N, C-alpha and C positions, 0 to 999 in steps of 0.2 A: 485233376483236383488232388491236392496233397492230403492224405488222411493221417500222415505221421505227426507225432507230437513235436513240438519245437525243441530247440537245444535246452532252453531253461526248464521246460516241462520234464524233459528226460532227465535233467539234473535233480529236480525235486524228486523224481521216482527213485533215482539211485540213492538219494539221501535218506529218503524214507525206508528203502529196503535195508540199508545199513543199520538204521536205527532200530528197526523191528526185528532184525536178526539177532541183535544184541539184547533188546528189551523184551522180546516176546517169543522166546524159545518155547518149544513144546511143554516143558515143565510148568510154565506160566499159564498155558491153556489149560492144562490138566488140573492145575490148582483151582482155577476158576470154575471148572466143570464140577468139582467136588465142593465147592464152598457154598455158604448160604447167601453171600453178598450178591451172586449172579455176574459180577464183572470185576475186573481188576482195577481198582480205584487208583493205585499207584501209576499204573500204565496210562490210565485215563488222564491223570493230572500231567504227566509228561507229554502227552499228545496235545493237550490244551497249551502247554507252554511253548511248544513248537509252532503254534498258530494254526494247526490244522482245522480246528472248530471255526476259525475266523476266515478261511480262505475265500469263500464266495460271499461275504458280507461286505457291503460297502464300507469305505474308510470313514465316512461320515458317521457310521453306527459302531465304530470301533473294530471294523474288520480289515482284511487285507485288500479287499477290492479286486481279487483275481477272478478268473473265469471258472466254468465248469469243467474246463480241460484239465486244469491243475487238480481238481477235485477227482477226476477220473483216474489219474495216475496214483493219487493217494489211495483211492478205493481198491485199485489192483493190488497194492502191496499190503493193505489190510486184509484182504482175502487170502493172499499168499501166506501170511503168517497166522491166520485164524484168530486175529486179535479179538479178545474177549471184552470188547467195549461197546457201549450204545452209540457208535459213530453214525451208523446209517439212519437210526431212528431219529436222532437229534439233528444231524446235519441234512441228509438227503430230504427228509420229510418235514420235520417240524420247522426248521430254519427257513427252508424254501417256502413253506406255506405262508409263514409270517411275513416273509420278504414281499411276497406277491399279493396276499390278500388281507393282511392286517390293516387297521387304521394307522395314521401317523403317529398317534399317541402310543399305540400298541407296539409299533416298530421300534420307536425311540426307547421304549422301556425294556423290551424283551431282547432285541438283537444284540445290544452290548453285553447282556448277561449271557447269551448263547455263545457269542464270540469268546468271552472269557472263561467259558465253562462253569459259570456259577449256577446255570441252569441247564438241565438236561430235558429234552422234549421228545415226543413221540407222536404217533398218529393212530388213533383208535378208529380203524376203518373196517366196515363189513364188506366181505368180498362181493364185488358186483353191485355195490350199494344195495345190499339185500335187507335182510329181516331186521337188524338192529337199527339201521337207518330209518327204516319204515315204521317201526313201532316206537322208537325213543320219543319222548314228549318235551317240547319246550314250552313252558308256561311262565310268563312274567319274568323272563330272563333266567329261568332255572331249568335245568335238564335232568331227565330221569331216564334210565335205560341201563342196559349191559351190553358190553362189547368183549368179544374174545375171538382168537388170541390177540392180544395187544404186544407188540414187540417191545421189550424193556419196559413194560408197563408198571413193573413193581419199583423200578429205580428213578423213573422219570418224575420231573417236578411239574411239568405242564404237558398237556395233551390236546390235540385237535380232534374233535369228534365229528363224524358224519351223522347227521340227524335231520329230521324233517322239521321245518318251521311251522308256524300256525297255518300257513297257507298250503301246507303239504309239499312244499318244494324242498329238495335236498340241499342242504346248506353246511357250512363248516362252522363249528363253535370251538372257542378256546376256553379251557377250564384249568383251574389250578388244582393239581392232584394232592397238594398238601392241605387244601382247604376242607371245609365242611361238606358232608354229604357224599364223600368218596370212600369207596371200599375196594381193596385190591386183593387179589389171591394169585399166587404163583401157580401156573399149570404144569403138569408133567409134559416134558418135550424132548425131542430127539437131542437137543444141544442145550443143557442147562447153562453153558457159558454165555449164552445169548438168551436169557429167560423170556418166556411168554407169560402174560398175566390175563386174568379176567378183571375188567375194571367196571365196577358198577356205580352209577351215579343216582343219588336220591335227593332230587331237587337241589343239585349242586349249582351254584352260580356260574354262568357262562357268558361269554361275549360273542355275539354273532360276527362272523367275518364276511367280507364281500367276495364270496365264492359260491358258484352254483355247480351243478353236475358236470358241465363241460370244463370248468376250471379244475375240478377235482381229477377229472379224466387226463387233463394236461400235466397236473402234478405227479400222478401215477406214472405217466410216460417218462418224465425226467428221472424219476426215481428208479424206473426199470433199466435205464441206460446205466446209471451209476452202479446198480446192483449187478448188472452184467459184467461190469469190470471187476467187481469183488469176486464174482463166480469165476472168471477165467483166471484170476490170480490164484484161487484155490485149485483149479484144474491143473495149472502148470506146476504147482508144488507137488500135487498128487502124482502127476505123470513122472516128474523128475524122481520122486521118492521110489516109484515102482521100477524105473529103469536102473537106478543105482543099486537097488537091492538085487535085482536079477543078474546084474553084472558080477556081483560078488558071490552070489549063490551058486554052487556047483552041483551038478548031477551027472552021473555016468561020465565024469572026467571032463565035462565041459561047462561053461557058464550057462545058467538057465536062460539067459537072454539070447543065447545063440540058437535056441530051438525055434523052428518056424512058427509053431502054434502061438508061442509067446510073442514072436514078432509081429503076427497078424493082429493080436490084441492091442499092442502098442501102436500099430499103424491106425487102427480104428480110433483109439483114444486121440492120437495126434490130429486125425482128420477132424473129429468132433470139436476139439479144442481150437484149431485154427479157423474153422467155420464160425465158431462163437466169437472169436477174437475179431474176425473180419466184420461181423455184424455189430459188435460193440463199438468198433472204430466208426462205423457208418452211423450209428446212433449218436456217438459223441459229436460228430461232424454236423449232424442235423440239429442237435440240441445247442451247440455253440453258435450256430448261425440262425437259430429259430426258423429252420426250414419248414415248408408246408408238409413235407414228407416225414416229419417227426413222429407222428402217431404210428405210421407203418414201420419206420426204422426201429422204434422203441419196442414194438410187439415182436419184431423179427429178433432183435437182440435178446429180449427177454426169453422167448421160447428156445432159441438155440443155446443160450447160456444154461438154462435149467436142464436141458437134455444133455449137454456136454458134461456138466458137473456131476450129474447122476451117473452117467457112463464111467467117466474117468475114476471117480471115487470108488465105484463098485469094482471096476476092473483091477484097481490098485490093490484092493483087498485080495482078489483072486490071485494076482501075480505074486503075492507074498505066501501063497499056499496056506497050510493050516496055521501058520503063525500069524497070518494077516488078520485072523478073527479074534485073536487074543487082545486082552486089555492092555498088555505090556507094549504092543506095537501101536503106532501112532495112526495106523491106517483109518481106524474108525472116527478119528477126529474130523477128517475130511468128509466122510460119508454122513456124519452127524450135521455138519455145517451146510453140506449140499441140500440135505433134507429140509433143514430150517430155512435157508434162503429161497427154496422153491416155493414157499407159501407165505412169505412176508407181505407182499402187496397183491396177493391174488395167486392162485395155484395155476398149474399148467393148463388144465382145461379152459379156464377163463381167458388166459392169454392166447391160447390157440384159437378161441372163438373171436377174440379181437383181431387177431391177425387175419383170419379168413375174412372177416367183415371189411377190414381196411384194404385187403387185396381186391376184393370186389368193387370197393368204392374207387380204387385207383384204376381199375381196368377200363 
């Protein structure tokens, strides 16, 4: 079985890398980190103009009609550049949820807007379908409850909420965050360039979607694969940064990279990255083919990508020595993003439990 991307997909990746190298240099990320807007609107508009937000949307709905594999290569480059844009929230989660579970009327209304970047979406999801989903109330088409942290919740125009319907079943509900009964507050987070928010609904009008707990689990699996590519992109950039610095830095008349202890660190980083990459490719293959082992592949990709990004971003700081801990160096940008992505759709313990369960089921 061929796990490599096609020639066209690799071309898309190269073009994305060239674009982001020019348009999303570290000063852009730092500016977003320190701004009140939370993301770079100029960069987001350029991404929209390139059609990235429309990649996996059918042509009949104003999209490009490409596959999830093209989305994977874009995700890797967004992760490599630490792009401060709400791409994962709007494209991996909101767009995919509307594609799969919305009514025909909702799809025809929202998908063209999402493709054109006129609307930004997100998913307000409680980890493990926990307390917020269990306590939120839907009465007469209106939803009350509070969800946190919601990725890009302060900038999104629409959100999908997990909550229980009148029968106590977990369902997905679509709400307009610019409408009545919605309050939002930005939360302190490790990476303000991808802000998290608390979203509180007080009898806000919502529309039920045709999705139950199993459907939501499948949506999380597809998002896990795409986030894994974003994480390995960041891993590769952090590894390259550490190697480049230690080659140029001299101690006792020799490049720091020549010392055995440093070599061991980079060997561990490389092994973790390549393991995560292999699992991400396997997940992409399962996702593209709607394979029955997608749940296992997604959990494996998610766990290994979280572990790898944490290790590589941490050791990159160490490889830079005392300078690596300073604000002036960019090492902390990767560490921040590693921490943020580790909790977007459920933390490491949740995904480890899923992985263990799915391994036992497959045995």
